[in-house]
N, C-alpha and C positions, 0 to 999 in steps of 0.2 A: 298519650301524654303530650301536653303542649310545652313548647319551650318557654324559657324565661321571657317575660314581657315587661318592659319598662314603660311607666307612664309618668309624665311630668305635668303638673296641674298648677295653673294660676287661678285663684278663686277671688271673686270680688262680690259687691253687692248685687249685681245683676245676674250673676251665674259664674261660669268658669270656662276656661279654655284648656285644651289638653293637646299634648304631643305623645304619640304612642310609637314605641320602637320595639320591633319583634326581633329577638336575637336568635331564636331557634336552638339555643343552647339547652341541653338537658343534663343535669348532674347524674353521673353514673353511680357514684357511691361516695360516702363520707364516713369517717370513723369519729367517734366521740372525741378522741384525742386530737384529731385535726380541726375540729370546730372550736371556736368560730373563725379561726384563721383562714382556712382555705378548703376547697373541695378538690380532691387530687385529680379527678377525671371528669372532663366535660366531653360530651359527644353531640354532634349535630343531630338533630331529629331526622333530618333528611339523609338520603344516601349520597347526595351530591353536595358539593361545596356550597355552603350557604353562609352569608354574612349578615350582621345586623342590618335590618331594612326598616325605613320609616313606613308606617302603615296608616297613620291618621294624624291630622291636624284638625281639630274641630272644637265646637262649643256645646255647652249645656246651658240653656237659657231658662229663666223662670216664666218668660212670656214668649208667644210666638214671634219669630223674627221676620216672617214674610206671610203673605196671604195664603190661607189654607194649610199652614203648617200644623200638623197634629202632634200632640205630646207622644213621646215614645214610652214614657213611664209616668205613673202617678206618684212615684216616690223615687227621688234621686239623691244620692249622697252629696251632690254639689249644689242643688237648688233647694233642698229641704221641702220638696213638694213635686209638682208636675215639672217634667223635663222636656224641653223642646231642643232637640239635638240635630246637628248637621256637621259633617266633617268631610275631608278630602284626603285621599292617599297622595294625590299629586302635589297638593300644597305642602304636605309633610316634608317633602324634599328640601324646602327652603329652611325649615327648622333644623333638619339634619345637617345641612350645610353650616348653620350657625354652631351647632354642637361639636362637629368634627374639627372645624377650623378655628373656633374661638373658645371652645371649652363650655363648661356649664354656665359660667357667667354670661356669655354671649347668648346661650339658649334662653336663659331666664329673661334677658332683655328683649329677645325676639318675642317671647310669649307674652310679656307685659304689653308690648306694642301691638301684638295680635289681639289681646283683650281690648285694647282701645279701639282697634279697627272694628271688631265685632260689635261691641256694645256702645261705642260712641261715634262711629262713623269715620274714624281716623283712616289714614292710608294704610294699605296692606304693608307690613314691614318688609323693608328691603334689607336682606342680610348684608352686614358689613363685609368688606374684604379683609382678611386677616393674613398678614405675612407669616408664613409658617414654613419650616423646613420639614422634609420628610423625616419621619420618626424611624428609628431602628427597629 
Protein backbone atom coordinates (compact mmCIF):
# COMPACT_ATOMS: atom_id res chain seq x y z
CA UNK A 1 0.00 0.00 0.00
CA UNK A 2 1.30 3.42 -0.95
CA UNK A 3 1.00 6.39 1.32
CA UNK A 4 -1.04 9.47 0.55
CA UNK A 5 0.23 11.39 -2.48
CA UNK A 6 -0.79 15.00 -3.13
CA UNK A 7 -0.67 16.45 -6.64
CA UNK A 8 -1.18 20.13 -7.44
CA UNK A 9 -1.89 20.91 -11.12
CA UNK A 10 -2.13 24.09 -13.18
CA UNK A 11 -3.69 23.38 -16.58
CA UNK A 12 -3.76 25.64 -19.62
CA UNK A 13 -4.14 25.55 -23.41
CA UNK A 14 -0.70 24.02 -24.02
CA UNK A 15 -0.82 21.36 -21.30
CA UNK A 16 -0.27 21.30 -17.56
CA UNK A 17 2.37 21.54 -14.87
CA UNK A 18 2.34 19.57 -11.66
CA UNK A 19 3.89 19.45 -8.22
CA UNK A 20 3.77 16.09 -6.45
CA UNK A 21 4.24 15.64 -2.72
CA UNK A 22 4.69 12.18 -1.18
CA UNK A 23 3.48 12.08 2.43
CA UNK A 24 4.09 8.39 3.20
CA UNK A 25 1.04 8.58 5.50
CA UNK A 26 -1.23 5.53 5.57
CA UNK A 27 -4.55 5.69 7.41
CA UNK A 28 -4.80 2.76 9.83
CA UNK A 29 -8.55 2.79 10.40
CA UNK A 30 -11.61 4.96 10.41
CA UNK A 31 -15.09 4.42 11.75
CA UNK A 32 -18.20 5.62 9.98
CA UNK A 33 -18.96 7.85 12.95
CA UNK A 34 -15.59 9.60 12.61
CA UNK A 35 -15.92 10.32 8.90
CA UNK A 36 -15.78 12.77 7.20
CA UNK A 37 -14.22 14.69 10.08
CA UNK A 38 -11.01 12.80 10.73
CA UNK A 39 -9.12 9.54 10.63
CA UNK A 40 -8.00 8.63 14.14
CA UNK A 41 -4.78 6.83 13.34
CA UNK A 42 -2.14 7.55 10.74
CA UNK A 43 1.03 5.57 10.44
CA UNK A 44 4.10 6.13 8.37
CA UNK A 45 4.47 3.45 5.75
CA UNK A 46 8.17 3.26 6.55
CA UNK A 47 9.63 1.87 9.73
CA UNK A 48 11.79 5.00 10.07
CA UNK A 49 10.71 8.59 10.56
CA UNK A 50 9.57 9.97 7.24
CA UNK A 51 8.13 13.34 6.44
CA UNK A 52 6.34 14.75 3.42
CA UNK A 53 8.85 15.03 0.60
CA UNK A 54 8.56 16.74 -2.79
CA UNK A 55 9.04 14.14 -5.51
CA UNK A 56 8.19 15.89 -8.78
CA UNK A 57 7.85 19.22 -10.53
CA UNK A 58 7.03 18.58 -14.15
CA UNK A 59 4.92 19.21 -17.21
CA UNK A 60 2.44 17.41 -19.47
CA UNK A 61 2.69 18.88 -22.97
CA UNK A 62 0.53 18.35 -26.04
CA UNK A 63 3.60 18.64 -28.27
CA UNK A 64 7.26 17.62 -27.92
CA UNK A 65 9.24 20.19 -25.95
CA UNK A 66 12.67 19.18 -27.27
CA UNK A 67 14.13 17.23 -30.19
CA UNK A 68 13.60 13.51 -29.94
CA UNK A 69 11.10 13.65 -27.09
CA UNK A 70 8.68 10.75 -27.37
CA UNK A 71 5.18 10.73 -25.91
CA UNK A 72 4.81 8.78 -22.68
CA UNK A 73 1.14 8.18 -23.40
CA UNK A 74 -1.38 8.38 -26.22
CA UNK A 75 -4.04 9.46 -23.76
CA UNK A 76 -3.46 11.93 -20.92
CA UNK A 77 -5.99 13.52 -18.59
CA UNK A 78 -4.18 16.87 -18.92
CA UNK A 79 -3.57 17.00 -22.68
CA UNK A 80 -6.65 15.14 -23.95
CA UNK A 81 -4.37 13.16 -26.25
CA UNK A 82 -0.68 12.42 -26.62
CA UNK A 83 1.39 13.44 -23.62
CA UNK A 84 5.00 14.57 -23.65
CA UNK A 85 6.17 14.57 -20.05
CA UNK A 86 9.27 15.62 -18.20
CA UNK A 87 9.86 16.38 -14.55
CA UNK A 88 12.44 16.79 -11.84
CA UNK A 89 12.54 15.80 -8.20
CA UNK A 90 15.34 18.31 -7.58
CA UNK A 91 13.32 21.25 -8.92
CA UNK A 92 10.38 20.14 -6.77
CA UNK A 93 12.23 21.51 -3.73
CA UNK A 94 11.55 25.04 -5.00
CA UNK A 95 7.80 24.39 -5.10
CA UNK A 96 7.96 22.81 -1.63
CA UNK A 97 9.70 25.92 -0.30
CA UNK A 98 6.84 28.05 -1.63
CA UNK A 99 4.20 25.79 -0.06
CA UNK A 100 5.82 25.50 3.36
CA UNK A 101 6.80 29.14 3.77
CA UNK A 102 4.03 30.90 1.84
CA UNK A 103 1.10 28.50 1.98
CA UNK A 104 -1.11 27.30 -0.83
CA UNK A 105 -1.45 30.78 -2.38
CA UNK A 106 2.34 30.99 -2.81
CA UNK A 107 2.42 27.48 -4.29
CA UNK A 108 -0.25 28.34 -6.88
CA UNK A 109 1.66 31.52 -7.81
CA UNK A 110 4.83 29.45 -8.18
CA UNK A 111 3.06 26.87 -10.38
CA UNK A 112 1.52 29.55 -12.60
CA UNK A 113 4.98 31.07 -13.10
CA UNK A 114 6.38 27.59 -13.78
CA UNK A 115 3.68 27.10 -16.46
CA UNK A 116 4.84 30.35 -18.09
CA UNK A 117 8.45 29.13 -17.87
CA UNK A 118 7.72 25.77 -19.48
CA UNK A 119 5.32 26.79 -22.23
CA UNK A 120 6.25 30.40 -22.98
CA UNK A 121 9.96 30.57 -22.15
CA UNK A 122 9.64 32.70 -19.06
CA UNK A 123 12.22 32.60 -16.30
CA UNK A 124 12.20 29.68 -13.88
CA UNK A 125 10.24 30.96 -10.88
CA UNK A 126 12.30 32.18 -7.97
CA UNK A 127 10.41 31.42 -4.75
CA UNK A 128 9.76 34.51 -2.70
CA UNK A 129 11.16 34.85 0.78
CA UNK A 130 8.40 34.67 3.33
CA UNK A 131 8.86 36.01 6.83
CA UNK A 132 7.51 33.30 9.10
CA UNK A 133 7.74 32.30 12.70
CA UNK A 134 8.28 28.72 13.72
CA UNK A 135 4.93 27.05 14.26
CA UNK A 136 4.08 25.23 17.48
